[in-house]
VEXDREN-2710 file (C-alpha; in Angstrom, 1 decimal):
% VEXDREN-2710
k/r/px/py/pz
1/MET/-1.9/-18.2/-14.5
2/ARG/-3.2/-14.8/-15.4
3/ARG/-3.4/-13.9/-11.7
4/TRP/0.4/-14.6/-11.2
5/TRP/1.8/-13.1/-14.4
6/TRP/3.6/-10.4/-12.4
7/LEU/5.4/-12.8/-10.1
8/PRO/8.2/-13.5/-12.6
9/ALA/8.6/-9.8/-12.9
10/LEU/9.1/-9.6/-9.2
11/LEU/11.7/-12.3/-9.3
12/VAL/13.6/-10.3/-12.1
13/ALA/13.4/-7.2/-9.8
14/GLY/15.1/-9.2/-7.1
15/LEU/18.0/-10.1/-9.5
16/LEU/18.5/-6.5/-10.7
17/PRO/20.9/-5.6/-7.8
18/TRP/23.3/-8.3/-9.3
19/LEU/23.6/-6.4/-12.7
20/PRO/27.2/-5.7/-13.4
21/GLY/28.0/-2.0/-12.9
22/LEU/24.9/-1.1/-11.0
23/PRO/25.9/1.5/-8.4
24/LEU/25.6/0.4/-4.8
25/PHE/23.4/3.3/-4.1
26/TRP/20.6/1.8/-6.2
27/VAL/21.2/-1.6/-4.7
28/SER/20.7/-0.1/-1.2
29/LEU/17.6/1.7/-2.5
30/ALA/16.3/-1.6/-3.8
31/ASN/16.8/-3.1/-0.4
32/THR/14.9/-0.3/1.2
33/ILE/12.0/-0.8/-1.2
34/GLY/11.9/-4.5/-0.5
35/ILE/11.7/-4.0/3.3
36/SER/9.0/-1.3/2.8
37/ALA/7.1/-3.6/0.4
38/ILE/6.9/-6.3/3.0
39/ILE/5.2/-3.9/5.5
40/ALA/2.9/-2.5/2.7
41/VAL/1.7/-6.0/1.8
42/GLY/0.7/-6.5/5.4
43/LEU/-1.3/-3.2/5.2
44/VAL/-3.0/-4.6/2.1
45/VAL/-4.5/-7.4/4.2
46/LEU/-5.2/-5.1/7.1
47/THR/-6.4/-1.8/5.5
48/GLY/-7.2/-2.5/1.8
49/VAL/-8.9/-5.9/2.4
50/GLY/-9.9/-5.8/6.1
51/CYS/-10.9/-2.1/6.2
52/MET/-8.8/-1.3/9.3
53/THR/-6.6/1.7/9.0
54/SER/-3.3/1.5/11.0
55/PHE/-0.6/4.0/11.4
56/ALA/1.3/1.7/13.9
57/GLN/3.1/-0.7/11.5
58/ALA/6.4/1.0/12.0
59/SER/6.1/0.3/15.7
60/PHE/5.6/-3.5/15.0
61/MET/8.7/-3.3/12.7
62/GLY/10.5/-1.9/15.8
63/PHE/9.3/-4.9/17.9
64/GLY/10.9/-7.3/15.4
65/ALA/14.1/-5.2/15.1
66/TYR/14.7/-4.8/18.8
67/ALA/13.8/-8.5/19.5
68/THR/16.5/-9.8/17.2
69/ALA/19.0/-7.0/18.2
70/ILE/18.8/-7.9/21.9
71/LEU/19.2/-11.7/21.2
72/SER/22.0/-11.4/18.8
73/ALA/24.0/-8.3/20.1
74/ARG/23.4/-8.7/23.8
75/TYR/23.2/-12.4/24.2
76/GLY/25.2/-13.6/21.3
77/LEU/22.6/-15.9/19.8
78/SER/22.4/-16.6/16.1
79/PRO/20.7/-13.9/14.0
80/TRP/18.6/-16.7/12.4
81/LEU/17.2/-17.4/15.9
82/GLY/16.1/-13.8/15.9
83/LEU/13.7/-14.4/13.1
84/PRO/11.1/-16.5/15.1
85/ALA/11.7/-14.2/18.0
86/ALA/10.9/-11.1/15.9
87/LEU/7.8/-12.7/14.5
88/ALA/6.6/-13.9/17.9
89/PHE/7.3/-10.6/19.6
90/ALA/5.5/-8.7/16.9
91/ALA/2.5/-11.1/17.0
92/LEU/2.2/-11.0/20.8
93/GLY/2.5/-7.2/20.8
94/ALA/-0.2/-6.9/18.1
95/ALA/-2.5/-9.4/19.9
96/ALA/-2.2/-7.4/23.2
97/ILE/-2.7/-4.0/21.4
98/GLY/-5.4/-5.4/19.2
99/ALA/-7.4/-6.8/22.1
100/VAL/-7.9/-3.2/23.2
101/THR/-7.8/-1.3/20.0
102/LEU/-9.9/-3.5/17.7
103/ARG/-12.9/-2.8/19.8
104/LEU/-12.9/0.5/17.9
105/SER/-13.8/1.0/14.3
106/GLY/-13.6/3.7/11.6
107/HIS/-11.6/6.8/12.4
108/TYR/-11.5/5.9/16.1
109/LEU/-9.4/2.9/15.2
110/ALA/-7.1/5.0/13.1
111/LEU/-6.7/7.5/15.9
112/GLY/-6.1/4.6/18.3
113/THR/-3.2/3.3/16.2
114/ILE/-1.8/6.8/16.0
115/ALA/-1.8/6.9/19.8
116/TRP/0.0/3.6/20.0
117/GLY/2.6/4.7/17.4
118/VAL/3.4/7.8/19.4
119/SER/3.5/6.0/22.7
120/LEU/5.7/3.1/21.5
121/TYR/8.1/5.5/19.8
122/PHE/8.8/7.2/23.2
123/LEU/8.8/3.9/24.9
124/PHE/11.6/2.7/22.6
125/GLY/13.6/5.8/23.4
126/ASN/13.3/5.6/27.1
127/LEU/14.0/2.0/28.0
128/ASP/17.5/1.1/29.2
129/LEU/17.0/-2.4/27.8
130/LEU/16.7/-0.9/24.3
131/GLY/19.5/1.6/24.7
132/ARG/17.2/4.6/25.0
133/ASN/17.6/7.0/22.1
134/ASP/21.1/5.7/21.2
135/GLY/19.6/2.3/20.5
136/ILE/21.6/-1.0/20.0
137/SER/24.7/-1.2/17.8
138/ASP/27.2/-3.9/16.8
139/ILE/24.4/-6.2/15.6
140/PRO/26.0/-9.2/13.8
141/PRO/25.2/-9.6/10.1
142/LEU/23.3/-12.6/8.8
143/SER/25.5/-15.4/7.6
144/VAL/25.0/-18.6/5.5
145/PHE/27.6/-21.1/6.6
146/SER/30.8/-19.1/6.5
147/LEU/29.5/-16.4/4.1
148/LYS/28.5/-13.2/5.9
149/LEU/25.8/-11.2/4.2
150/VAL/27.6/-7.9/4.6
151/ASP/27.6/-6.9/0.9
152/VAL/24.3/-5.1/0.1
153/ARG/24.0/-7.3/-3.0
154/TRP/23.9/-10.5/-0.9
155/SER/21.4/-8.7/1.4
156/ALA/19.3/-7.9/-1.6
157/GLY/19.0/-11.5/-2.6
158/LEU/17.7/-12.4/0.9
159/ILE/15.3/-9.4/1.1
160/TRP/13.7/-9.9/-2.2
161/GLY/13.5/-13.7/-1.6
162/CYS/11.5/-12.7/1.5
163/VAL/9.3/-10.4/-0.6
164/VAL/8.5/-13.2/-3.0
165/GLY/7.7/-15.5/0.0
166/VAL/5.5/-12.8/1.6
167/VAL/3.6/-12.2/-1.7
168/VAL/2.9/-15.9/-2.2
169/THR/2.0/-16.4/1.5
170/THR/-0.4/-13.5/1.4
171/ASN/-2.1/-14.6/-1.8
172/HIS/-2.5/-18.1/-0.2
173/LEU/-4.2/-16.5/2.9
174/LEU/-6.5/-14.3/0.9
175/ASP/-7.5/-17.2/-1.4
176/SER/-8.9/-19.3/1.5
177/ARG/-11.8/-19.6/3.8
178/TRP/-10.3/-17.2/6.3
179/GLY/-9.3/-14.9/3.5
180/ARG/-12.9/-14.6/2.5
181/ALA/-13.8/-13.9/6.1
182/ILE/-11.4/-11.0/6.2
183/ARG/-12.6/-9.7/2.8
184/ALA/-16.2/-10.0/4.0
185/LEU/-15.4/-7.4/6.6
186/ARG/-15.5/-4.8/3.8
187/GLY/-19.2/-5.5/3.4
188/GLY/-19.8/-4.9/7.1
189/THR/-19.7/-7.4/10.0
190/LEU/-23.5/-8.1/10.1
191/ALA/-23.7/-10.3/7.0
192/ALA/-20.5/-12.2/7.8
193/ALA/-21.5/-12.8/11.4
194/SER/-24.9/-14.1/10.3
195/PHE/-23.1/-17.0/8.5
196/GLY/-21.0/-18.0/11.4
197/VAL/-17.9/-15.9/10.7
198/ASN/-16.1/-14.9/13.9
199/THR/-15.6/-11.3/12.8
200/ALA/-13.5/-10.5/15.9
201/ARG/-11.2/-13.3/15.1
202/ALA/-11.0/-12.3/11.4
203/ARG/-10.1/-8.7/12.5
204/MET/-7.5/-10.0/14.9
205/LEU/-6.1/-12.4/12.3
206/SER/-5.5/-9.6/9.8
207/PHE/-4.0/-7.3/12.5
208/VAL/-1.6/-9.9/13.8
209/TYR/-0.6/-11.1/10.3
210/ALA/0.2/-7.5/9.2
211/ALA/2.2/-7.0/12.4
212/MET/4.2/-10.2/11.8
213/LEU/5.1/-9.0/8.3
214/ALA/6.3/-5.8/9.9
215/GLY/8.3/-7.8/12.4
216/LEU/9.9/-9.7/9.5
217/ALA/10.8/-6.4/7.9
218/GLY/12.3/-5.2/11.3
219/TRP/14.5/-8.4/11.5
220/LEU/15.8/-7.7/8.0
221/TYR/16.4/-4.0/8.7
222/ALA/18.3/-4.7/12.0
223/HIS/20.8/-7.1/10.4
224/LEU/21.1/-4.9/7.2
225/GLN/21.8/-1.7/9.1
226/ARG/23.7/-3.5/12.0
227/ALA/22.2/-1.0/14.4
228/VAL/18.7/0.1/15.6
229/ASN/17.4/3.2/17.3
230/PRO/13.8/4.6/17.7
231/THR/14.0/7.0/14.7
232/PRO/12.8/4.5/11.9
233/PHE/9.9/3.3/14.1
234/GLY/8.1/6.5/14.7
235/LEU/4.7/7.8/13.6
236/ALA/6.2/9.5/10.5
237/ALA/7.4/6.2/9.2
238/GLY/4.0/4.6/9.9
239/ILE/2.3/7.3/7.9
240/GLN/4.8/6.7/5.0
241/TYR/4.1/3.0/4.9
242/LEU/0.4/3.7/4.8
243/LEU/1.0/6.2/2.0
244/MET/2.8/3.5/0.0
245/THR/-0.1/1.2/0.3
246/VAL/-2.7/3.8/-0.7
247/VAL/-0.7/5.2/-3.6
248/GLY/-0.1/1.7/-5.1
249/GLY/-3.6/0.4/-4.5
250/ALA/-4.6/-0.6/-1.0
251/ALA/-6.7/-3.6/-2.0
252/PHE/-4.1/-5.2/-4.3
253/VAL/-0.9/-7.0/-3.3
254/PRO/1.0/-5.9/-6.5
255/GLY/-0.1/-2.4/-5.6
256/ALA/1.9/-2.6/-2.4
257/LEU/5.0/-3.3/-4.3
258/LEU/4.3/-0.5/-6.8
259/GLY/3.6/2.0/-4.0
260/ALA/6.7/1.0/-2.0
261/GLY/8.9/1.5/-5.1
262/LEU/7.3/4.8/-6.2
263/VAL/7.4/6.4/-2.7
264/ALA/10.9/5.3/-1.9
265/ILE/12.3/6.5/-5.3
266/VAL/10.4/9.8/-5.3
267/ASN/11.3/10.5/-1.7
268/ASP/14.9/10.0/-2.4
269/ARG/14.9/12.1/-5.5
270/LEU/13.0/14.9/-3.8
271/GLN/15.5/15.0/-0.9
272/GLU/18.2/15.7/-3.5
273/TRP/16.3/17.9/-6.0
274/LEU/14.2/20.2/-3.8
275/PRO/17.1/21.9/-1.9
276/LEU/18.7/22.6/-5.3
277/LEU/15.5/24.0/-6.7
278/LEU/14.6/26.1/-3.6
279/GLY/18.1/27.1/-2.7
280/THR/17.7/26.1/0.9
281/GLY/17.5/22.9/3.0
282/GLY/14.5/21.5/4.8
283/SER/12.0/18.7/4.8
284/TYR/10.1/20.0/1.8
285/GLU/9.5/16.5/0.6
286/THR/6.9/16.0/3.3
287/ILE/4.9/18.9/1.8
288/VAL/5.2/17.5/-1.7
289/PHE/4.1/14.0/-0.5
290/GLY/1.1/15.6/1.1
291/ILE/0.2/17.1/-2.3
292/ILE/0.8/13.8/-4.0
293/LEU/-1.4/11.9/-1.6
294/VAL/-4.3/14.4/-2.0
295/ALA/-3.9/14.2/-5.8
296/VAL/-4.0/10.4/-5.8
297/LEU/-7.0/10.3/-3.5
298/GLN/-8.8/12.7/-5.8
299/LEU/-7.8/11.2/-9.1
300/ALA/-7.3/7.5/-8.3
301/PRO/-9.0/6.7/-4.9
302/GLU/-8.3/3.0/-5.5
303/GLY/-4.6/3.6/-6.1
304/LEU/-2.5/3.4/-9.2
305/TRP/-2.4/-0.3/-9.7
306/PRO/-6.0/-0.8/-10.9
307/HIS/-5.7/2.1/-13.3
308/LEU/-2.5/0.7/-14.8
309/MET/-3.4/-3.0/-14.9
310/ARG/-7.2/-3.2/-14.6
311/PRO/-7.2/-6.2/-12.3
312/ARG/-9.7/-9.0/-12.9
313/LEU/-11.5/-11.2/-10.6
314/ARG/-10.2/-14.8/-10.6
315/LYS/-12.2/-17.3/-12.5
316/ARG/-12.8/-20.4/-10.5
317/LEU/-12.3/-23.8/-12.0
318/ILE/-14.9/-25.9/-10.2
319/VAL/-13.7/-29.5/-10.0
320/GLU/-15.4/-32.7/-9.0
321/ALA/-15.3/-32.8/-5.2
322/GLU/-16.7/-34.9/-2.4
323/PRO/-19.9/-33.2/-1.3
324/LEU/-20.0/-31.5/2.1
325/ALA/-21.7/-33.3/4.9
326/ARG/-25.4/-32.2/5.4
327/ARG/-27.1/-31.8/8.7
328/ALA/-29.8/-34.2/9.6
329/ARG/-33.2/-32.7/8.7
330/ALA/-35.1/-31.7/11.8
331/THR/-38.8/-32.4/12.3
332/GLY/-41.5/-30.7/14.3
333/GLU/-41.1/-27.2/15.7
334/ILE/-38.0/-25.4/14.5
335/LEU/-38.5/-21.8/15.7
336/ARG/-40.6/-20.4/18.6
337/ALA/-41.0/-16.7/19.4
338/ASP/-42.6/-16.2/22.7
339/ARG/-43.8/-12.7/23.7
340/LEU/-40.9/-10.9/22.1
341/ARG/-40.6/-7.2/22.8
342/LYS/-38.2/-4.5/21.7
343/ASN/-38.1/-0.9/22.9
344/PHE/-36.1/1.9/21.4
345/GLY/-36.3/4.4/24.1
346/GLY/-40.0/5.3/24.4
347/LEU/-40.8/3.6/21.1
348/LEU/-42.2/0.1/21.3
349/ALA/-41.1/-1.5/18.0
350/VAL/-42.2/-5.1/18.7
351/ASN/-44.9/-5.9/21.3
352/ASP/-45.5/-9.4/22.6
353/LEU/-44.7/-11.1/19.3
354/SER/-45.5/-14.9/19.5
355/PHE/-45.5/-17.6/16.7
356/THR/-43.9/-20.9/15.7
357/VAL/-42.5/-22.2/12.5
358/ALA/-42.3/-26.0/11.9
359/ALA/-40.1/-28.0/9.6
360/GLY/-41.5/-28.2/6.1
361/GLU/-43.6/-25.0/6.6
362/ILE/-43.5/-21.5/5.0
363/LEU/-44.7/-18.8/7.4
364/GLY/-45.3/-15.3/6.0
365/LEU/-44.7/-12.3/8.3
366/ILE/-46.5/-9.4/6.7
367/GLY/-47.6/-5.9/7.6
368/PRO/-47.3/-2.3/6.4
369/ASN/-44.1/-0.3/6.5
370/GLY/-42.9/0.4/10.0
371/ALA/-44.9/-2.6/11.4
372/GLY/-41.7/-4.1/13.0
373/LYS/-41.0/-6.9/10.6
374/SER/-37.3/-6.3/10.0
375/THR/-36.8/-5.6/13.7
376/SER/-38.4/-8.9/14.5
377/PHE/-36.0/-10.6/12.0
378/ASN/-33.0/-9.0/13.9
379/LEU/-34.4/-10.3/17.2
380/LEU/-34.8/-13.8/15.9
381/THR/-31.3/-13.9/14.4
382/GLY/-29.3/-12.4/17.2
383/VAL/-28.6/-9.1/15.5
384/ALA/-30.5/-7.2/18.2
385/ASP/-31.2/-8.1/21.8
386/PRO/-34.9/-8.3/22.8
387/SER/-36.2/-6.2/25.6
388/GLY/-38.3/-9.1/26.7
389/GLY/-39.5/-12.6/25.7
390/THR/-37.6/-15.6/24.4
391/VAL/-36.5/-17.1/21.1
392/THR/-36.1/-20.9/20.8
393/VAL/-34.4/-22.7/17.8
394/SER/-34.6/-26.5/17.7
395/GLY/-35.3/-26.6/21.4
396/CYS/-32.4/-24.3/22.4
397/ASP/-33.0/-20.9/24.1
398/VAL/-31.1/-18.5/21.8
399/THR/-32.5/-15.3/23.2
400/THR/-29.1/-13.8/24.2
401/TRP/-27.0/-15.6/21.6
402/PRO/-25.0/-13.6/19.0
403/ALA/-25.8/-14.0/15.3
404/ARG/-22.6/-16.1/14.8
405/ARG/-23.6/-18.6/17.4
406/ILE/-27.2/-18.9/16.2
407/ALA/-25.9/-19.7/12.7
408/THR/-24.4/-22.9/14.1
409/LEU/-27.9/-24.2/14.6
410/GLY/-28.6/-23.9/10.9
411/VAL/-30.3/-20.5/10.9
412/ALA/-29.6/-18.5/7.7
413/ARG/-31.1/-15.3/6.4
414/SER/-31.1/-12.7/3.7
415/PHE/-31.4/-8.9/4.3
416/GLN/-33.8/-6.2/3.5
417/HIS/-30.9/-4.2/2.0
418/VAL/-28.6/-6.4/0.0
419/LYS/-25.3/-7.1/1.8
420/LEU/-22.8/-8.5/-0.7
421/VAL/-19.0/-7.7/-0.9
422/ALA/-18.4/-5.6/-3.9
423/ALA/-14.8/-6.6/-4.4
424/MET/-15.7/-10.3/-4.6
425/SER/-17.2/-12.4/-7.3
426/VAL/-20.7/-13.9/-7.1
427/ILE/-19.4/-17.4/-6.2
428/GLU/-17.0/-16.1/-3.6
429/ASN/-19.9/-14.2/-1.9
430/VAL/-21.9/-17.4/-2.0
431/ALA/-19.0/-19.4/-0.5
432/ILE/-19.1/-17.2/2.6
433/GLY/-22.3/-18.9/3.5
434/ALA/-20.4/-22.2/3.8
435/HIS/-17.9/-20.8/6.2
436/LEU/-19.1/-23.0/9.1
437/ARG/-19.0/-26.1/6.9
438/GLY/-15.2/-25.8/6.7
439/SER/-12.6/-26.1/9.4
440/ALA/-9.2/-25.3/7.8
441/SER/-7.1/-22.9/9.9
442/PRO/-5.2/-19.8/8.7
443/ILE/-1.9/-21.8/9.0
444/ALA/-3.3/-24.5/6.8
445/ALA/-4.3/-21.9/4.2
446/VAL/-0.9/-20.3/4.2
447/LEU/0.7/-23.7/3.7
448/ARG/-1.8/-24.6/1.0
449/LEU/-3.1/-27.6/2.9
450/ASP/-6.7/-26.5/2.5
451/ARG/-7.1/-27.2/-1.2
452/ALA/-9.4/-30.3/-0.8
453/GLU/-11.7/-28.4/1.5
454/GLU/-11.7/-25.3/-0.7
455/ALA/-12.7/-27.5/-3.6
456/ARG/-15.7/-28.9/-1.6
457/LEU/-16.8/-25.4/-0.5
458/PHE/-16.7/-24.0/-4.0
459/ALA/-18.4/-27.0/-5.4
460/GLU/-21.2/-26.5/-2.9
461/ALA/-21.4/-22.7/-3.8
462/ALA/-21.6/-23.6/-7.5
463/ARG/-24.4/-26.2/-6.7
464/GLN/-26.4/-23.6/-4.9
465/LEU/-25.9/-21.0/-7.6
466/ALA/-27.2/-23.5/-10.1
467/ARG/-30.1/-24.3/-7.8
468/VAL/-31.2/-20.6/-7.9
469/GLY/-30.6/-20.3/-11.6
470/LEU/-27.5/-18.0/-11.5
471/ALA/-24.7/-20.4/-12.4
472/GLU/-23.7/-18.4/-15.5
473/TYR/-22.9/-15.4/-13.3
474/ALA/-20.5/-17.2/-10.9
475/ASP/-17.4/-15.3/-11.9
476/GLN/-18.9/-11.9/-12.4
477/PRO/-18.5/-9.1/-9.7
478/ALA/-21.4/-9.4/-7.3
479/THR/-22.4/-5.8/-7.7
480/SER/-22.6/-6.0/-11.5
481/LEU/-25.8/-7.9/-11.2
482/ALA/-29.3/-6.3/-11.1
483/LEU/-30.7/-5.7/-7.7
484/GLY/-33.2/-8.6/-8.0
485/GLN/-30.4/-11.0/-9.0
486/GLN/-28.3/-9.8/-6.0
487/ARG/-31.2/-10.8/-3.8
488/ILE/-31.2/-14.3/-5.3
489/VAL/-27.4/-14.5/-4.8
490/GLU/-28.1/-13.8/-1.1
491/ILE/-30.5/-16.8/-1.1
492/ALA/-27.8/-19.0/-2.6
493/ARG/-25.4/-17.8/0.1
494/ALA/-27.9/-18.7/2.8
495/LEU/-28.5/-22.1/1.3
496/CYS/-24.7/-22.8/1.4
497/LEU/-25.2/-23.0/5.2
498/ASP/-27.4/-26.0/4.7
499/PRO/-30.0/-24.3/7.0
500/ALA/-32.8/-25.9/9.0
501/LEU/-34.5/-22.5/9.1
502/LEU/-34.3/-19.9/6.3
503/LEU/-35.4/-16.3/7.0
504/LEU/-35.9/-14.2/3.8
505/ASP/-36.5/-10.5/4.1
506/GLU/-38.4/-9.2/0.9
507/PRO/-36.7/-11.7/-1.5
508/ALA/-39.1/-10.9/-4.4
509/ALA/-38.3/-7.2/-4.3
510/GLY/-36.9/-6.2/-7.7
511/LEU/-37.8/-9.4/-9.5
512/ARG/-39.7/-9.7/-12.7
513/HIS/-42.8/-11.9/-12.8
514/ALA/-41.0/-15.0/-14.3
515/GLU/-38.2/-14.6/-11.7
516/LYS/-40.8/-14.5/-8.9
517/GLN/-42.4/-17.7/-10.2
518/ALA/-39.0/-19.4/-10.3
519/LEU/-38.3/-18.2/-6.7
520/ALA/-41.7/-19.6/-5.6
521/THR/-40.9/-22.9/-7.2
522/LEU/-37.5/-23.0/-5.4
523/LEU/-39.1/-22.2/-2.0
524/ARG/-41.7/-24.9/-2.5
525/ARG/-38.9/-27.4/-3.2
526/LEU/-37.1/-26.4/-0.1
527/ARG/-40.3/-26.8/1.9
528/ALA/-40.8/-30.3/0.5
529/ASP/-37.2/-31.0/1.6
530/GLY/-38.2/-30.3/5.2
531/MET/-36.8/-26.8/5.5
532/ALA/-38.6/-24.2/7.7
533/ILE/-39.0/-20.8/6.0
534/LEU/-39.9/-17.5/7.5
535/LEU/-40.8/-15.0/4.8
536/VAL/-41.2/-11.2/5.0
537/GLU/-42.7/-9.9/1.8
538/HIS/-44.7/-6.9/0.5
539/ASP/-45.9/-8.6/-2.7
540/MET/-49.3/-9.9/-1.5
541/ASP/-50.0/-12.1/-4.4
542/PHE/-46.6/-13.8/-4.0
543/VAL/-46.9/-14.4/-0.3
544/MET/-50.6/-15.4/-0.3
545/ASN/-50.0/-18.0/-2.9
546/LEU/-46.9/-19.4/-1.3
547/ALA/-47.2/-19.3/2.5
548/ASP/-48.9/-22.0/4.6
549/ARG/-49.7/-19.6/7.4
550/LEU/-49.5/-15.8/7.8
551/VAL/-48.7/-13.6/10.8
552/VAL/-49.8/-10.0/10.3
553/MET/-48.1/-7.1/12.3
554/ASP/-49.1/-3.5/12.7
555/PHE/-47.2/-1.0/14.9
556/GLY/-45.2/-3.9/16.4
557/THR/-48.3/-6.0/17.4
558/VAL/-49.7/-9.1/15.9
559/ILE/-53.2/-8.3/14.7
560/ALA/-54.0/-11.6/13.0
561/GLN/-52.5/-15.0/12.1
562/GLY/-53.7/-18.1/10.4
563/GLN/-54.1/-19.5/6.9
564/PRO/-53.9/-17.0/4.0
565/ALA/-57.6/-17.2/3.0
566/ALA/-58.7/-16.4/6.6
567/VAL/-56.2/-13.6/7.0
568/ARG/-57.2/-12.0/3.7
569/SER/-60.7/-11.6/4.9
570/ASP/-59.9/-10.4/8.5
571/PRO/-61.3/-6.9/9.0
572/ALA/-58.3/-5.8/11.0
573/VAL/-56.0/-6.8/8.2
574/ILE/-58.1/-5.2/5.6
575/GLU/-58.1/-1.9/7.6
576/ALA/-54.4/-1.9/8.6
577/TYR/-52.6/-3.5/5.6
578/LEU/-54.9/-3.5/2.6
579/GLY/-56.1/0.1/3.1
580/GLY/-59.7/-0.9/3.8
581/VAL/-60.2/-2.5/0.4
582/ALA/-61.7/-6.0/0.5
END
């Protein structure tokens, strides 16, 4: 309940326009805030959670507004039929634009959305179908039976009812398997893809969802104003919606509501006060808003909401749930690398690497820094494409497969540099590893039809945390743990995939002696369970006492392989790895 304490306050805000004696001006302003808040909530999903900055949300609002305006004003259809049309048109437009633009990232993506915002603004103003710059007028109002919602107070009830629905829907989406996939984008796409997350689909989902909310806002705007033209859908409006999100707190749904209210009220007051103070007219509020934005980014880069309310991570109540289905344990050879090569320009990082790993075996891949071990890991897991050679997993040639597809064969890994999502709890990070073991769609998440599956996924995540000895840290922020504990969290996340092959990149780094012993015990249990394990490690005592076989690399080339005792005494290994000390 603590997570939803502000929802009754939102409902009260929606009833404020009905207060006796409240001037219609403030009711109209409340309506404007509500419409802006809907767009800002979409930007929370897209920008604050999914890390994709967009300046084009006003354009998607225009898609929704023009779609319902044409149907109702030109063809006489019910305004209520304009709602699915507005949502569909915004979604289709976002899908088409996203198919091109989402190939970009970082500031290139932001610049791409600016280009779309400018282009669509001029498109709206030059199409005869849309009335050019004059737009479309005489749009019929919304009506419920015989009651026409022409009074701004009646409109306020509908608008704020939509705000409540959008807030609930968005929280449902973010608290789901696909919501975790979107949030995982903040930690980079590499880790998410390695556990089967379709990162391209997650990016498109957040882009289309935010556009649909903007389309909903456009539908409300069109029937509230009874006329549309290109002016509200230009780049300046898109910048203002992004400003609302950033000021309130881009990663927090309540922050979107706070930012929408603050920006709308301050903007209105500045338009009235600044001409009086300066003695002349002009758009001085734009300058003041620029100063406010810079100040917020300097003093509260996460926005105002976390500073006002200090949000907490949700504590998960793990319930009894039917266990997830496990894959049949494979036998025999699990992984084969055959003459793998990788060139970076003139540098040969991996040269004719060949080895096998069987079920129930721990293979250690060792060598000095720069030997090519991590590059080999990337070649085996689809993160990098080999320049030559082949990789076979359970009899399938996966040489050219992407990481997401390789994960479907039961290949899980940890990383040399820890890759956890800072904004998520330990157990939520671990649950990402079980992404492929769920099947609920985003629509099922929004409708809350995924609760049984979510219970199973989190029960599995809790089981794996207990398995690695970190159950007590489940609800803590992932980055609050020590580095060694974060590495163990990565192992728990990998185990959630129920892997046939587990690749661990320096898992003992940062662990104390007792923790290393516990890790070794865990890996032996996994080996006894039939799991194949490939281990890169610099702690020679740890790997020598654990591995069944060793492969030693130096300058990208295998210089020795065999049982630990034989490798330890190999002259080439002593010279290259142990510094010439027997």
